[in-house]
C-alpha positions as CSV (number, residue, x, y, z in Angstrom):
1,M,180.0,-55.8,19.9
2,R,181.5,-52.5,18.8
3,G,179.7,-52.8,15.5
4,V,176.4,-53.2,17.3
5,L,177.1,-50.2,19.5
6,R,178.1,-48.2,16.5
7,Q,174.9,-49.1,14.8
8,A,172.9,-48.2,17.9
9,R,174.5,-44.8,18.0
10,V,173.9,-44.2,14.4
11,A,170.2,-45.2,14.9
12,L,169.8,-42.9,17.9
13,L,171.5,-40.0,16.0
14,A,169.1,-40.6,13.1
15,C,166.1,-40.6,15.4
16,A,167.3,-37.4,17.1
17,T,167.9,-35.8,13.8
18,T,164.5,-36.8,12.5
19,A,162.8,-35.6,15.7
20,L,164.7,-32.3,15.4
21,M,163.7,-31.9,11.7
22,C,160.1,-32.8,12.6
23,G,160.1,-30.2,15.3
24,V,161.5,-27.5,13.0
25,A,158.9,-28.5,10.4
26,A,156.1,-28.3,12.9
27,A,157.3,-24.9,14.1
28,A,157.5,-23.7,10.5
29,E,153.9,-24.9,9.8
30,Q,152.5,-23.0,12.8
31,K,150.9,-19.8,11.7
32,K,151.3,-16.7,13.9
33,V,148.0,-15.4,15.3
34,M,148.5,-12.1,17.2
35,I,145.7,-10.9,19.5
36,S,145.6,-7.5,21.2
37,T,143.2,-5.3,23.1
38,V,143.6,-1.7,24.3
39,V,142.6,-2.5,27.9
40,E,141.7,-5.6,29.9
41,V,138.1,-5.5,31.3
42,P,136.0,-8.7,31.9
43,Q,134.0,-8.6,28.6
44,L,137.2,-8.1,26.5
45,V,139.0,-11.0,28.4
46,E,135.9,-13.1,27.6
47,T,136.1,-12.0,24.0
48,K,139.7,-13.3,23.8
49,E,138.7,-16.6,25.4
50,G,135.9,-16.9,22.9
51,V,138.3,-16.3,20.0
52,L,140.6,-19.1,21.2
53,K,137.5,-21.3,21.6
54,G,136.3,-20.6,18.1
55,L,139.7,-21.3,16.6
56,A,140.0,-24.6,18.5
57,E,136.6,-25.7,17.3
58,R,137.8,-25.3,13.8
59,G,141.0,-27.2,14.4
60,F,143.4,-24.4,15.2
61,E,145.1,-24.8,18.6
62,D,147.9,-22.8,20.2
63,G,151.1,-24.9,20.2
64,R,149.9,-27.3,17.6
65,N,149.3,-25.6,14.3
66,I,149.2,-22.0,15.4
67,K,151.3,-19.9,17.7
68,V,149.3,-17.3,19.6
69,E,150.7,-14.1,21.0
70,Y,148.6,-11.8,23.2
71,Q,149.3,-8.3,24.3
72,T,147.4,-5.5,25.9
73,A,148.1,-1.8,25.6
74,N,146.9,-1.1,29.2
75,G,144.8,1.8,28.0
76,N,147.7,3.6,26.2
77,A,147.2,4.6,22.6
78,S,150.9,5.0,21.8
79,T,151.5,1.5,23.3
80,Q,148.8,0.1,21.1
81,Q,150.4,1.6,18.1
82,Q,153.8,0.0,19.1
83,I,152.1,-3.3,19.5
84,A,150.6,-3.0,16.0
85,K,153.9,-2.3,14.5
86,K,155.5,-5.2,16.4
87,F,152.9,-7.6,15.3
88,V,153.4,-6.8,11.6
89,G,157.2,-6.7,12.1
90,D,157.1,-10.2,13.7
91,G,155.4,-11.6,10.6
92,A,151.9,-12.1,11.9
93,D,149.8,-14.4,9.7
94,L,146.6,-13.0,11.2
95,I,145.7,-10.3,13.7
96,V,142.7,-10.4,16.0
97,A,142.0,-6.8,17.2
98,I,139.7,-6.5,20.2
99,T,138.1,-3.0,20.5
100,T,137.8,-0.2,18.0
101,P,141.1,1.7,19.0
102,T,143.0,-1.6,18.7
103,A,141.5,-2.4,15.3
104,Q,142.2,1.1,14.0
105,A,145.8,0.9,15.2
106,M,146.3,-2.4,13.4
107,A,144.6,-1.1,10.2
108,S,146.9,1.9,10.2
109,V,150.1,-0.2,9.9
110,T,149.1,-2.9,7.4
111,N,146.8,-3.3,4.4
112,S,148.0,-6.9,3.7
113,V,148.0,-8.9,7.0
114,P,144.5,-10.3,7.6
115,I,142.8,-8.5,10.5
116,V,139.7,-9.9,12.3
117,F,138.1,-7.4,14.7
118,A,135.9,-8.1,17.6
119,T,133.9,-5.8,19.9
120,V,133.9,-3.0,17.5
121,T,130.6,-1.1,17.8
122,D,130.5,0.5,14.3
123,P,133.3,-0.7,12.0
124,I,132.0,1.4,9.1
125,K,132.0,4.6,11.1
126,A,135.4,3.6,12.5
127,K,136.6,3.4,8.8
128,L,137.7,-0.2,9.2
129,I,135.4,-1.6,6.4
130,P,133.2,0.1,3.8
131,Q,130.3,-2.4,4.2
132,F,129.5,-5.6,6.1
133,K,128.9,-7.9,3.1
134,A,132.1,-8.8,1.3
135,P,134.0,-5.8,2.8
136,G,137.0,-6.3,0.6
137,G,140.5,-5.4,1.7
138,N,142.2,-7.2,4.6
139,I,139.7,-6.6,7.3
140,T,136.5,-8.3,8.6
141,G,135.0,-9.1,11.9
142,V,132.3,-9.0,14.5
143,S,130.5,-5.8,15.7
144,D,129.3,-5.9,19.3
145,A,126.8,-3.0,18.8
146,P,124.5,-3.3,21.8
147,P,120.9,-4.4,21.3
148,L,119.7,-0.9,22.0
149,A,116.0,-1.5,21.1
150,A,115.8,-4.3,23.7
151,Q,117.7,-2.2,26.2
152,L,115.4,0.8,25.9
153,I,112.3,-1.4,26.2
154,L,113.7,-2.9,29.4
155,F,114.6,0.5,30.8
156,H,111.1,1.8,30.0
157,E,109.5,-1.1,31.8
158,I,111.5,-0.4,34.9
159,V,111.0,3.4,34.7
160,P,107.6,3.8,33.1
161,K,107.9,7.6,33.2
162,L,111.2,7.6,31.3
163,K,111.2,10.5,28.8
164,K,114.7,11.8,29.1
165,L,117.7,9.5,29.2
166,G,121.2,10.8,30.1
167,F,124.1,9.5,28.1
168,I,127.6,9.9,29.5
169,Y,130.4,9.3,26.9
170,N,133.8,10.1,25.6
171,P,133.2,12.0,22.3
172,G,136.7,11.0,21.2
173,L,135.6,7.4,20.8
174,D,134.0,6.5,17.5
175,S,132.2,3.5,19.1
176,S,130.5,5.8,21.6
177,N,129.5,8.3,19.0
178,A,128.0,5.5,16.9
179,T,126.0,4.3,20.0
180,L,124.7,7.8,20.6
181,E,123.5,8.1,17.1
182,R,121.7,4.8,17.2
183,L,120.3,5.4,20.7
184,R,118.7,8.7,19.5
185,E,117.0,6.8,16.6
186,E,115.7,4.0,18.8
187,G,114.7,6.4,21.6
188,S,112.6,8.5,19.3
189,K,110.5,5.4,18.5
190,L,109.6,5.2,22.2
191,G,109.3,8.9,22.8
192,I,112.6,9.0,24.8
193,T,114.9,12.0,24.3
194,I,118.7,11.4,24.8
195,V,120.5,14.1,26.8
196,E,124.3,13.8,26.3
197,A,127.0,14.6,28.8
198,A,130.6,14.5,27.5
199,A,133.4,13.1,29.6
200,P,136.6,13.1,27.5
201,T,138.6,11.7,30.4
202,T,137.8,9.6,33.4
203,N,138.3,12.6,35.7
204,E,135.4,14.3,33.9
205,V,132.9,11.6,34.5
206,I,131.7,12.9,37.9
207,P,131.1,16.5,36.6
208,A,129.3,15.0,33.5
209,T,127.1,12.9,35.7
210,K,126.2,15.8,38.0
211,K,125.3,17.9,35.0
212,L,122.5,15.4,34.2
213,V,121.0,15.6,37.7
214,G,117.6,17.3,37.6
215,N,117.5,17.1,33.8
216,V,116.9,13.3,33.1
217,D,114.8,10.5,34.4
218,A,117.6,7.9,34.1
219,I,121.2,7.6,33.1
220,Y,122.8,5.3,30.5
221,V,126.4,4.3,30.5
222,P,127.4,2.8,27.1
223,N,130.3,0.4,26.4
224,D,132.7,3.4,26.7
225,T,136.1,2.4,28.3
226,T,136.6,6.0,29.6
227,V,133.2,6.1,31.5
228,V,133.1,2.4,32.4
229,A,136.4,2.9,34.3
230,A,134.5,5.2,36.6
231,L,131.2,3.5,36.7
232,E,131.0,3.3,40.5
233,T,131.1,7.1,40.7
234,V,128.1,7.4,38.3
235,V,126.2,4.8,40.4
236,K,127.0,6.7,43.6
237,V,125.6,10.0,42.2
238,G,122.6,8.1,40.8
239,Q,121.8,6.5,44.2
240,E,122.3,9.8,46.1
241,T,119.9,11.6,43.7
242,K,117.5,8.7,43.1
243,I,118.3,8.6,39.4
244,P,118.3,5.0,38.0
245,V,121.6,4.1,36.2
246,F,121.6,1.6,33.4
247,T,124.5,0.2,31.4
248,G,125.2,-1.0,27.9
249,E,127.1,-4.0,29.1
250,T,125.8,-6.5,31.7
251,R,129.0,-6.5,33.8
252,G,128.1,-3.0,34.8
253,V,125.1,-4.4,36.8
254,D,127.5,-6.3,39.1
255,R,129.1,-2.9,39.8
256,G,126.0,-1.2,40.8
257,A,123.9,-0.4,37.7
258,I,120.2,-1.4,38.0
259,A,119.9,-3.4,34.8
260,S,121.1,-4.2,31.3
261,V,120.4,-6.3,28.3
262,G,123.6,-7.5,26.7
263,L,125.6,-9.9,24.7
264,D,127.5,-13.1,25.7
265,Y,131.0,-11.9,25.0
266,I,132.4,-15.4,24.8
267,E,130.0,-16.0,22.0
268,V,131.1,-12.7,20.3
269,G,134.7,-13.8,20.5
270,R,133.8,-17.3,19.3
271,M,132.2,-15.9,16.2
272,A,135.4,-13.9,15.5
273,G,137.4,-17.1,16.1
274,H,135.5,-18.9,13.5
275,M,136.1,-16.1,11.0
276,A,139.8,-16.2,11.8
277,A,139.8,-19.9,11.2
278,T,138.1,-19.5,7.9
279,I,140.9,-17.1,6.8
280,L,143.7,-19.3,8.2
281,A,142.2,-22.1,6.1
282,G,142.7,-20.0,2.9
283,A,139.8,-17.5,2.6
284,K,140.5,-13.9,1.8
285,P,139.3,-11.5,4.6
286,G,137.5,-9.3,2.1
287,D,135.4,-12.2,1.1
288,V,134.2,-13.0,4.6
289,D,131.2,-11.0,5.6
290,A,131.5,-8.9,8.7
291,V,128.5,-9.4,11.1
292,I,126.6,-7.7,13.9
293,A,126.6,-10.1,16.9
294,Y,123.1,-9.2,18.2
295,Q,121.6,-10.1,14.8
296,K,123.2,-13.5,14.9
297,L,122.9,-14.5,18.6
298,P,119.5,-16.2,19.5
299,N,119.3,-14.9,23.0
300,F,120.3,-11.8,25.0
301,V,121.5,-11.8,28.6
302,V,119.3,-9.8,31.0
303,V,120.9,-8.9,34.3
304,L,119.2,-7.1,37.2
305,N,120.5,-5.7,40.5
306,K,117.9,-5.8,43.2
307,G,120.1,-4.0,45.7
308,A,120.9,-1.1,43.3
309,A,117.2,-0.8,42.4
310,A,116.2,-0.6,46.1
311,A,119.0,2.0,46.8
312,T,117.6,4.2,44.1
313,G,114.0,3.8,45.1
314,V,113.1,1.7,42.0
315,T,110.7,-1.3,42.1
316,L,111.6,-4.0,39.6
317,P,108.4,-5.3,37.9
318,E,107.6,-9.0,38.3
319,A,107.5,-9.5,34.6
320,V,111.1,-8.2,34.3
321,L,112.3,-10.3,37.2
322,K,110.9,-13.4,35.5
323,R,112.8,-12.6,32.3
324,A,116.2,-12.2,34.1
325,T,119.0,-14.4,33.1
326,R,120.8,-13.5,36.3
327,T,120.0,-11.3,39.3
328,V,122.4,-9.5,41.7
329,N,121.2,-9.0,45.3
C-alpha cells in the first residue's frame, strides 16, 4: 500500500512539475505587445479595440500567445515619454502607438523595437517614416488622414454659399498642420478659402472661434485633440452666431456639430492590428507598407445632427439625409 501511495505521489509531483514547466514555457513564448495613446477619446478607444480585433483575427490573442499592456498618457507629453521608455525597458516585442504624439515619443526612444502606428494623420510630416511603400527602419502603420475631399463636398452641399471655411487648430500639432495643408489644396478645387485660427491650448479655443465670427461661412474643427476637447464651446458660439460647425471626426456630430464624413476607427485599428500580426509572425516593419485608411476602406461614415442644423438655421438637403449612415436628432 505504501508503495502505491509513493508511486501516486511521484506521479502527482511529476504532473505538477510538467504543468509548471508548460506554464513557464507558455509564458516565455508570449510576445509582449505594448499599446499606448496620449489621451482617451472615443475614436482612439475604438482604434485600440480594432487593433486587438485585428491581432485576434490573425491568431494573436492576449493571454494565449501574446501579453498585451495598455497605457494612456492622459494628455501629458512627459508622461507619454516615460511610458515610451518603460515599454522599451520592459522588453516590448512590438509597440502599437495610437496618435502622432505617441508614435513620436516611441520613435524617440528606440530604433530597433518594431512600432506600428495608428491614427497618425501624416506620418511623413511627423518624421516617422520617409515614405509609405517599404518605409524601412522599425516603423510602419496606418494613417487616419480624413477624407477631406468628401468632407468638403458634403459641407458645400449643406452650405451652398460656402466660400470661406474657418479652421481652428493647435499649430503645435503636426497632424493638424498636415490637415490644414491638405484642406487648402482640396478647398481650392471647390473655390473655398481656408481661414485659420490658432488655439495652442484649450483655453484659447473660444477666442480663436470668436475671431472667425463675421469672417467665415462655416467652421471646421479637425481631429485636433486640443480643440476637440473644447468642441462644445465652438458649437455654442456657432449656434449663437448662426455659423455652421463641422468636424473632421464623426463623434463630433454627437457633441453638436452639424455633420461630418469620417472613418470607422475600429476598422482603422483592425488594419493596424493585421500589420502588427504580420510583424509578430516574422516580417520586418520596414518591409510592411504603411497605408492611408481612407484609400483602403470601401465606405465612409456620414453622420448628421438635425437638431444642431436647426439651431444654426441650416436646412439639411434631402439628398444628404438619404446618404446619412446615422442621424442625431
